[in-house]
N, C-alpha and C positions, 0 to 999 in steps of 0.2 A: 602790601603792608610794610611800612617802614619800622625799623627797629632802632632802639637806642641802647647803648651800653656805655656806662660811665664807671670808672674805677678811681677811687681816691684813697691812697694809703694814709694812715695816721699813726700816731704814737700815744694815743689817749687812753688805751685800755677799754674794756667792754663797758664798765659802769659809766664813764664819761661819754663814750660814743653812743650809748643807749639814750642818754639825756638829749644829745644832739639829734638823734634819730626822731625822738618825740617832737622836738622843735621843728624838724624838717616836715614831719607829717602834719603838724598844725599849719605850717606855711603852705603846704600843698593843698590842704583843705580850704584855706582862706583865699589863696591867690588863684588856684586853678580849679576850684570847685570839685576837688577829688574826694572820694570816700576812702578813708584809710583805716586799716586794721593792723594793729601791732601784735605780733606773736612773739612772746618772749621765750627764749631758750637759755640753757645753761652756758652754752659756748657762743651763741649768736642769736640775734633777733632778726625777724623778717617783718618789714613794713609792706603790706600789700596795699596797692592803690588802684582805683578804677574810677572811670567816668565815661560818658559816651565817647567812643572813639579812642580810648586810651586804657590800657591795663598793664600792670607790671608790679615789680617788687624791688625793695631796697634791702639788701642783706647787710647787716651790721655785725662786724666781728671786732675782736680786740685790736686789730691792726688795719682794718680797711672798711670802706663803704663800697658796695657793688650794686649799681642800679641797672636794671634791665627793664625795658618797656617796649610794648608794641603799640604802634599808632595806626589807627584806621586810615582809610584812603583820604578822607577830607582833612583830618588833622595832620596826616603825614606831609601835606604840602607846607606845613609850618615847622617841619622837623628841626631845621637849623636854629630857629629862634627858640624853640622849646629846649633843645640841648643847651644853648647858651644860658638860658634862665635857670635851668636845673644846675648847671655847673657853677654859676654865680652864687646861687643859694647854698649849695654844698660847700663851696670854697669859703664863703662868708662865715658859715657855722663852724667850720673847722678852724678858721683863723681865730674866731672868738673863743672857741673851746681850748685852743692851744694857749691863748693869752690869759685865760681864766682858769688855769689848772687847779687852783685852790678854791674856786667858787663852789658854793653848796646850794645854789639856787635850784629850786624844783621846777621841772618841766610840767606843763599842763598836759592832760591826756587828750588824744584825738577822740573823735566822736565814738569810735568803737574800739574796744580792746579785746583781743581774744585771750582765753585762759592761758596761763603759762604752760608752754609745751615742753616736753622733756628734750626732744631734739627736732627742731623744725626742718 
């Protein structure tokens, strides 16, 4: 079973990072047919994602995105391509987020949202 670990620091704060995480979840659902659940917390959010052969989570804090995923045997053969696409998507979102620090655009919600958790 192949694993993926991606860390991206940022200086956006939790509120802005949270909006970008919702956008990432939408992109994952659309591009990779993932099922995403967002668990909001006071200090961090967790986006859990899954589909056949893939499961993982994206932890969103005030200063970093931390993605961890496990790939099944068949999907694992495409590990490098998957890593490249995830990195490109995260980097693009972070670049847009940094450029639009004053933006107040609302993010649409993924298919499923978990109730606000006290501490995920």
